[in-house]
C-alpha positions as CSV (number, residue, x, y, z in Angstrom):
1,M,98.4,81.3,97.8
2,N,94.8,82.3,97.6
3,Y,93.8,85.7,96.4
4,T,90.8,87.9,96.2
5,L,89.9,90.1,93.4
6,A,87.9,93.4,93.8
7,V,86.0,94.1,90.6
8,F,84.5,97.5,89.6
9,K,82.8,98.7,86.6
10,S,85.1,101.8,86.2
11,R,88.9,102.0,86.1
12,F,88.8,105.1,88.1
13,A,86.9,103.2,90.9
14,T,89.4,100.3,90.7
15,L,92.4,102.7,90.9
16,N,90.9,104.7,93.8
17,F,90.2,101.4,95.6
18,A,93.8,100.2,95.2
19,N,95.1,103.4,96.6
20,L,92.8,103.3,99.5
21,L,94.0,99.7,100.4
22,R,97.6,100.7,99.9
23,A,97.3,103.7,102.2
24,N,95.9,101.2,104.7
25,N,99.1,98.9,104.4
26,V,97.3,96.2,102.2
27,P,99.6,95.1,99.4
28,V,97.7,95.1,96.1
29,A,98.4,94.4,92.5
30,I,96.4,95.8,89.5
31,I,95.7,92.9,87.1
32,N,93.6,92.4,83.9
33,T,90.1,91.1,84.9
34,P,89.8,87.6,84.1
35,S,87.3,87.1,81.1
36,Q,85.0,84.8,83.1
37,I,83.9,87.7,85.3
38,G,82.3,89.5,82.4
39,S,80.9,93.0,83.2
40,A,83.9,95.0,84.6
41,C,86.2,97.7,83.4
42,G,89.0,95.4,82.4
43,I,91.3,95.7,85.5
44,S,90.9,94.6,89.1
45,V,92.5,94.8,92.4
46,K,94.1,91.7,93.6
47,F,95.1,91.1,97.3
48,L,96.0,88.1,99.4
49,S,92.8,86.7,100.9
50,D,94.4,86.7,104.2
51,Y,93.5,90.5,104.1
52,Y,89.8,90.0,103.2
53,S,88.5,90.9,106.8
54,K,90.8,94.0,107.0
55,V,89.7,95.0,103.6
56,Q,85.9,94.9,104.7
57,T,86.8,96.8,107.8
58,I,88.4,99.5,105.6
59,I,85.3,99.8,103.3
60,A,82.9,99.9,106.1
61,T,84.7,102.7,107.8
62,K,85.8,104.6,104.5
63,G,82.8,104.1,102.3
64,G,82.3,106.1,99.1
65,L,83.2,103.4,96.7
66,N,81.2,103.3,93.5
67,N,80.7,100.9,90.8
68,F,81.4,97.8,92.9
69,V,80.8,94.6,91.1
70,G,82.0,92.0,93.8
71,F,84.7,90.2,95.4
72,Y,86.0,87.0,93.8
73,S,88.2,84.2,95.3
74,Y,90.9,83.7,92.8
75,G,93.3,80.8,92.9
76,D,95.3,78.4,90.7
77,N,94.1,74.8,90.7
78,S,96.5,72.6,88.9
79,G,97.1,75.2,86.1
80,R,93.4,76.1,85.9
81,V,92.3,79.6,87.2
82,M,89.2,79.0,89.6
83,M,87.0,81.8,90.6
84,L,84.2,82.1,92.9
85,K,82.1,85.2,93.9
86,V,82.5,85.9,97.4
87,C,80.5,89.0,98.0
88,E,78.4,91.6,96.1
89,D,76.8,93.2,99.3
90,S,76.6,96.7,98.6
91,R,75.8,97.8,102.1
92,F,79.6,98.2,102.5
93,F,79.8,100.6,99.6
94,H,77.5,103.5,100.2
């Protein structure tokens, strides 16, 4: 399965984002942010990549998210965690 991580600079923003997604029927998990990502608060929101377009729609309509670092594609490739930055476009986060 492929997942997407939403990464923020603050725990408060991360938890608010997770609650927003849950309220919109997007199943999420709070995980420790992989060390490869670097400047983040230490936790991230993980959701199935199948929900990525729905998440972008939620963000565009709800707005108000602060401290966004970016979205990362997150998957397991033969026992190695692979990550790729997908989006850091802040126009969705005003």
